[in-house]
TIFIVEX-188238 format. One record per atom (N, C-alpha, C): atom name; z negated, x, y negated. Coordinates in nm, 3 decimals, padded with zeros to 5 digits. Example, Ala and Ser with C-alpha at 12.3 -4.5 7.8 and 13.67 -1.06 7.14 Angstrom:
! TIFIVEX-188238
   a       pz       px       py
   N  -00.780   01.319   00.569
  CA  -00.780   01.230   00.450
   C  -00.780   01.320   00.330
   N  -00.708   01.285   00.225
  CA  -00.714   01.367   00.106
   C  -00.787   01.290  -00.003
//
This chain:
! TIFIVEX-188238
   a       pz       px       py
   N  -09.677   06.516  -14.181
  CA  -09.610   06.629  -14.097
   C  -09.668   06.753  -14.111
   N  -09.711   06.820  -14.012
  CA  -09.780   06.948  -14.026
   C  -09.685   07.054  -14.009
   N  -09.659   07.143  -14.085
  CA  -09.570   07.266  -14.068
   C  -09.653   07.369  -13.985
   N  -09.572   07.442  -13.910
  CA  -09.615   07.571  -13.819
   C  -09.645   07.651  -13.900
   N  -09.732   07.726  -13.889
  CA  -09.761   07.872  -13.968
   C  -09.682   07.981  -13.917
   N  -09.654   08.086  -13.977
  CA  -09.592   08.201  -13.921
   C  -09.655   08.242  -13.801
   N  -09.787   08.261  -13.803
  CA  -09.860   08.304  -13.692
   C  -09.852   08.223  -13.568
   N  -09.845   08.093  -13.593
  CA  -09.834   07.988  -13.465
   C  -09.677   08.003  -13.422
   N  -09.585   08.015  -13.512
  CA  -09.440   08.026  -13.462
   C  -09.415   08.170  -13.396
   N  -09.486   08.274  -13.427
  CA  -09.480   08.399  -13.371
   C  -09.545   08.411  -13.225
   N  -09.677   08.332  -13.227
  CA  -09.732   08.318  -13.090
   C  -09.642   08.239  -13.000
   N  -09.591   08.126  -13.048
  CA  -09.523   08.049  -12.945
   C  -09.378   08.120  -12.898
   N  -09.325   08.194  -13.007
  CA  -09.218   08.287  -12.950
   C  -09.266   08.389  -12.837
   N  -09.374   08.454  -12.882
  CA  -09.428   08.549  -12.791
   C  -09.456   08.490  -12.662
   N  -09.511   08.354  -12.634
  CA  -09.535   08.278  -12.511
   C  -09.399   08.257  -12.452
   N  -09.323   08.214  -12.505
  CA  -09.187   08.194  -12.459
   C  -09.118   08.313  -12.389
   N  -09.113   08.406  -12.471
  CA  -09.040   08.540  -12.408
   C  -09.149   08.589  -12.293
   N  -09.275   08.589  -12.296
  CA  -09.335   08.609  -12.185
   C  -09.309   08.523  -12.045
   N  -09.302   08.401  -12.083
  CA  -09.279   08.297  -11.971
   C  -09.124   08.340  -11.910
   N  -09.050   08.362  -12.011
  CA  -08.905   08.388  -11.939
   C  -08.902   08.531  -11.879
   N  -08.968   08.615  -11.924
  CA  -08.988   08.755  -11.849
   C  -09.043   08.738  -11.714
   N  -09.153   08.653  -11.722
  CA  -09.243   08.644  -11.612
   C  -09.140   08.561  -11.507
   N  -09.059   08.447  -11.533
  CA  -08.965   08.387  -11.447
   C  -08.854   08.475  -11.388
   N  -08.803   08.588  -11.484
  CA  -08.712   08.678  -11.427
   C  -08.775   08.789  -11.354
   N  -08.907   08.831  -11.365
  CA  -08.960   08.932  -11.299
   C  -09.018   08.888  -11.145
   N  -09.049   08.769  -11.143
  CA  -09.099   08.723  -11.020
   C  -09.024   08.727  -10.899
   N  -08.878   08.693  -10.907
  CA  -08.800   08.712  -10.771
   C  -08.803   08.855  -10.749
   N  -08.764   08.939  -10.846
  CA  -08.759   09.082  -10.824
   C  -08.877   09.139  -10.770
   N  -08.987   09.106  -10.821
  CA  -09.101   09.153  -10.738
   C  -09.147   09.094  -10.604
   N  -09.089   08.987  -10.586
  CA  -09.099   08.924  -10.444
   C  -09.010   09.000  -10.350
   N  -08.877   09.035  -10.399
  CA  -08.777   09.117  -10.327
   C  -08.813   09.248  -10.311
   N  -08.897   09.332  -10.397
  CA  -08.958   09.448  -10.386
   C  -09.059   09.439  -10.275
   N  -09.134   09.338  -10.277
  CA  -09.252   09.371  -10.176
   C  -09.215   09.326  -10.036
   N  -09.095   09.251  -10.030
  CA  -09.021   09.216  -09.899
   C  -08.970   09.352  -09.859
   N  -08.895   09.421  -09.932
  CA  -08.829   09.538  -09.880
   C  -08.949   09.659  -09.846
   N  -09.045   09.649  -09.932
  CA  -09.175   09.773  -09.910
   C  -09.223   09.715  -09.774
   N  -09.245   09.589  -09.734
  CA  -09.298   09.563  -09.603
   C  -09.210   09.597  -09.493
   N  -09.052   09.573  -09.514
  CA  -08.966   09.601  -09.414
   C  -08.967   09.754  -09.406
   N  -08.971   09.833  -09.482
  CA  -08.985   09.984  -09.507
   C  -09.098   10.015  -09.424
   N  -09.212   09.956  -09.456
  CA  -09.334   10.002  -09.373
   C  -09.348   09.984  -09.228
   N  -09.266   09.839  -09.186
  CA  -09.247   09.824  -09.038
   C  -09.150   09.929  -08.996
   N  -09.039   09.971  -09.061
  CA  -08.959   10.071  -08.983
   C  -09.032   10.193  -08.973
   N  -09.116   10.234  -09.051
  CA  -09.164   10.365  -09.074
   C  -09.268   10.344  -08.940
   N  -09.353   10.242  -08.914
  CA  -09.447   10.220  -08.815
   C  -09.353   10.226  -08.671
   N  -09.229   10.187  -08.660
  CA  -09.161   10.182  -08.547
   C  -09.134   10.330  -08.519
   N  -09.077   10.387  -08.611
  CA  -09.032   10.525  -08.609
   C  -09.151   10.632  -08.573
   N  -09.278   10.609  -08.629
  CA  -09.372   10.686  -08.594
   C  -09.413   10.642  -08.433
   N  -09.415   10.529  -08.394
  CA  -09.452   10.510  -08.253
   C  -09.334   10.585  -08.163
   N  -09.210   10.561  -08.196
  CA  -09.110   10.644  -08.124
   C  -09.135   10.789  -08.119
   N  -09.171   10.836  -08.242
  CA  -09.186   10.983  -08.240
   C  -09.301   11.051  -08.154
   N  -09.417   10.966  -08.155
  CA  -09.526   10.983  -08.057
   C  -09.514   10.976  -07.967
   N  -09.421   10.881  -07.890
  CA  -09.408   10.885  -07.754
   C  -09.294   10.993  -07.711
   N  -09.218   11.036  -07.796
  CA  -09.146   11.147  -07.754
   C  -09.202   11.273  -07.756
   N  -09.313   11.288  -07.840
  CA  -09.389   11.405  -07.843
   C  -09.479   11.379  -07.720
   N  -09.509   11.287  -07.673
  CA  -09.604   11.276  -07.553
   C  -09.528   11.311  -07.437
   N  -09.401   11.274  -07.430
  CA  -09.302   11.277  -07.317
   C  -09.274   11.440  -07.316
   N  -09.244   11.509  -07.420
  CA  -09.231   11.647  -07.455
   C  -09.325   11.734  -07.384
   N  -09.447   11.702  -07.430
  CA  -09.587   11.771  -07.411
   C  -09.574   11.765  -07.241
   N  -09.578   11.637  -07.175
  CA  -09.563   11.617  -07.034
   C  -09.471   11.711  -06.976
   N  -09.352   11.714  -07.041
  CA  -09.265   11.787  -06.951
   C  -09.282   11.944  -06.955
   N  -09.356   11.982  -07.080
  CA  -09.382   12.118  -07.084
   C  -09.493   12.140  -06.992
   N  -09.584   12.091  -06.972
  CA  -09.686   12.083  -06.898
   C  -09.662   12.091  -06.741
   N  -09.560   12.014  -06.689
  CA  -09.501   12.002  -06.581
   C  -09.428   12.118  -06.539
   N  -09.352   12.177  -06.634
  CA  -09.263   12.296  -06.639
   C  -09.369   12.407  -06.608
   N  -09.476   12.421  -06.675
  CA  -09.574   12.541  -06.682
   C  -09.636   12.523  -06.543
   N  -09.672   12.408  -06.491
  CA  -09.744   12.400  -06.350
   C  -09.654   12.438  -06.254
   N  -09.519   12.399  -06.259
  CA  -09.412   12.423  -06.156
   C  -09.367   12.545  -06.156
   N  -09.357   12.624  -06.266
  CA  -09.305   12.761  -06.279
   C  -09.412   12.865  -06.369
   N  -09.515   12.873  -06.346
  CA  -09.597   12.950  -06.410
   C  -09.560   13.089  -06.468
   N  -09.473   13.159  -06.379
  CA  -09.428   13.288  -06.440
   C  -09.313   13.282  -06.544
   N  -09.215   13.189  -06.506
  CA  -09.121   13.162  -06.622
   C  -09.188   13.109  -06.750
   N  -09.303   13.042  -06.720
  CA  -09.343   12.969  -06.841
   C  -09.429   13.098  -06.925
   N  -09.500   13.186  -06.845
  CA  -09.546   13.322  -06.914
   C  -09.435   13.393  -06.981
   N  -09.334   13.421  -06.913
  CA  -09.210   13.495  -06.972
   C  -09.154   13.424  -07.111
   N  -09.165   13.302  -07.095
  CA  -09.086   13.219  -07.215
   C  -09.204   13.230  -07.320
   N  -09.321   13.217  -07.311
  CA  -09.420   13.253  -07.416
   C  -09.428   13.381  -07.473
   N  -09.411   13.474  -07.376
  CA  -09.417   13.605  -07.420
   C  -09.303   13.642  -07.507
   N  -09.159   13.576  -07.490
  CA  -09.046   13.603  -07.559
   C  -09.061   13.531  -07.700
   N  -09.108   13.420  -07.661
  CA  -09.133   13.330  -07.798
   C  -09.214   13.416  -07.899
   N  -09.334   13.457  -07.835
  CA  -09.421   13.542  -07.934
   C  -09.353   13.646  -07.994
   N  -09.269   13.751  -07.917
  CA  -09.177   13.845  -07.975
   C  -09.110   13.797  -08.087
   N  -09.048   13.692  -08.070
  CA  -08.945   13.659  -08.186
   C  -09.018   13.617  -08.309
   N  -09.140   13.546  -08.280
  CA  -09.218   13.519  -08.397
   C  -09.279   13.616  -08.460
   N  -09.326   13.730  -08.391
  CA  -09.375   13.853  -08.459
   C  -09.272   13.908  -08.521
   N  -09.158   13.926  -08.461
  CA  -09.053   13.978  -08.537
   C  -08.994   13.924  -08.670
   N  -09.015   13.785  -08.671
  CA  -08.987   13.722  -08.784
   C  -09.088   13.740  -08.898
   N  -09.196   13.742  -08.863
  CA  -09.319   13.746  -08.938
   C  -09.344   13.895  -09.017
   N  -09.289   13.990  -08.959
  CA  -09.281   14.133  -08.990
   C  -09.185   14.147  -09.121
   N  -09.099   14.066  -09.122
  CA  -08.994   14.077  -09.248
   C  -09.048   14.037  -09.379
//
């Protein structure tokens, strides 16, 4: 009969603890990865929507400027005055 040494028992215990920890951590890691992937997809969709809205807003502003150039110039002048007043403070 061979007796296990203290070192071999400690090594076996350490291996068991590592195996148990790995078994518990793996589902958490998989869940984390899944949630991260979902978040990335949601961000991508949101970014695409924001980009589309920006393009639509730019197109509307360009159309307004072409259709009403005097009003556009007046709005730009007023906006410049407001920004200038805010920056002076």
